[in-house]
N, C-alpha and C positions, 0 to 999 in steps of 0.2 A: 504496500499499500504505499502509496506516492504522498509525503507530508510536505505542509503547503506553510505557512504563515498566513495567522488569519491580518484581516487588514489591519489592525492596530497594531500587529507586532512587525507588520511589514513597514508599515510609516513611523518606528520607532526607531528602528532600523537605518530607515533613509532620511530621519532627521539626523543623528546619530552621525552617519557620514558626508552627509552637505551641509548643512545647517549650523546644527551646535552638537560641542559632543556633551553627552552625560555620563562619561565618565566617573566614578565617585559619587553620584547623584541621587538623590535619597525617593526614591517611587515616590511618594506624597511631591515632592518638589517637579519631577518631570511630567507625573500631570494635570501638571496647569498650563504647558505647551500643547496642548492637546484639548479639543470635543470629546476628550474621555473621562469615567470616571476614574478613582484612585484603583480601584475593584479590576476594572479592564486595564489598565495601566500596566498592572502588577499580573495579572494571566498571560498578557503580552511579555512579559520578562521574563516569567517563567517558561517560554514557548522560545524565547531566545537565548536560555539557559540550555535547553533541550539541545538547540542545532549549537551547543559550546562557543559560541559567539560570544557569550558576558557568564559571568556566575552573581549570584546572589548572596549580599551578608548580610543576616538578620540584624538590628541593631534598633533596639529600645522597642516598639511596637512597628518598626518598618523595616525597610531593606535597602540596600546603598546596592548599586549596580556597577560592576567593573567588568568592564569590557575588553578580547583579546585584543593586541596589536592594530588597528586601523588598516593598514594597509592587508591583513591575513584576512577581515571579515568579511566581505564580499564573495571571496572564491567560499570560502565556509560555507556560506550562507546560500549563495547562489540556486543549488535543490530546492531550498525550503521558499526561496520566493517564485511569485506568478505575477503576471499584468494586471494593472491594474484595471484594465478594459474589463466587465462583466456583460456588457451588450454593443452594440454596435448598433447605429439607427441612422435612417438621414432624414435632410427637410431643404425645403427650398427658403425659407425664409428665416435669416437668421437673425432679425431685430425682434421677435419675439422672447426670444432667450436673454435675459439683461446680461448686458456688457461684464460687471463684473464674478456673473459667475460663471462666464467660458473661457479656455484656456487654449492656444496655440496649443496641437497636439500632431501625431502623425510624420507623414514629409514636409511639412512646414517647419514643425518644431525640428526635424532630422536636421531640417536644413539651416537653421539656427546655428546647430551645434557644431555639424560633421563640415565636411566639402560635397555632399552630395545635393544635385543641383533641385532646385525650388522646383516642386508642380504646382500645376495652377489650381488642382481641387482643394479649397478649405475644409479643416479640422478642428473640431472643439472637443476637449475634452469639461465633462460636467462633473459632478457629482450626484451621484444616482437618488441618493435618498433626499434631496436638497426639496423642500416643498414647490418650488414654481417649477424648476424641473418634472416632478410627479403630477402637475395639475397640465401642462403643455403634452406631459406624457395621455394623461387620461385623455385628454380634448383631442389626442388624435394627430398631433402635429407632427410627430414622427410618422418613418415609414422603414421596413426594416429591407427593402429592397434597392431603392434607389430615390436620388436628392442631387442637387447642389450642393450642399452640405454635410461632411459624416461629421454627427456625433456621436464620441464615444461615450457611454454611462461608468462612469469609474467606482469602484467599489470602497476607495477613500476619495476623501476629497482634493483635488489636484488644487487647490489654495494653499493648501497648508506646505506644500515646498516649490508652491511656482518660482517662479525667475520673472518679473512684472508680467507678461502676460502668457506666459511662455511654459508648459510641462516642466519641471525638474529631469533632469538629464538623465539618471538611473532609473525612475521610473519608465520613461519613455524608451530606455534601452529593454527593459522590461518586457515596455509592450512589444516588440520584437524579440523575444526570448522564440517564439517557437516560427520564428520566419526562417524561411529555407535560402534567401537573397545573400549567396556571400560579398557581395558590394557592399551590401548595407551589415551587413557584419563587422567585416571588417572595420568600415567607419566605426562602427559604435567601441 
């Protein structure tokens, strides 16, 4: 059975790698950085400990996180990491999706981070649990087959890691994890 991190564990690990070190920090403090409860972050930390990327050291009523060296984490955790994309849908009008909820992803984002050519089609990552997105989905705004814009419904909020209006590099790399295109893989 293939093991995979929960969205909370994955975002905790990606934040530690890209935005802010959580080395030696107590879980209740780390939880303040996320829209998750201390209980959820604690469970996420246990998953990371299972994958051997960190250890949890009890202290009073909490736990401290101690990570393996940062340069070893990606390789060690890679098999547990999954694409943040839960579902890909399409739509013809982008204006109904409020701008602060959408982040450039897919080939356009790949062109931002690499030397890949920018494709003409636009793609946006949105958080699947956002109320506005749920409403648009229920209204039939999205279509599973075609449309001018590619809309990726993410398992975690791309806003937590985005650089300006572009999804973070490691989440983007995970979007292409199952991609067979050698050019894309070498750029990543």
